[in-house]
Phi, psi and omega in degrees: 000141177276169180298324179296319178294320179296315180297319180294320179295318179297317180293322178296319179295320180293319179292323176296318176298321177297315179296318178294322178296316178295320179295320179294317178296321179293322177296316178298320178294321177296320176295321182294317186283332187250038190202179179266202186293320182293321180289330179292326178289336174273333183288322184300311177296326179295318178294314180298315179297316180297316179294316179298313181296319180294318179294314180297315181293320176298322176297319180292325178295312180293324180292324180291330181286331182282343180280000000 
């Protein structure tokens, strides 16, 4: 693999992580807003995981552009 392919793969993984993080946070928010007590206990970890994943992946995207 060339350096260009490696950089493209790294950036693709970061963007995929960002999309999954946003989707997980949105799913958790949907569970939180439309539900009772049991759904809120499932929504909180989904929101936390999504936010953490989106922040980490966003950091990797920005970090990759500065190199």
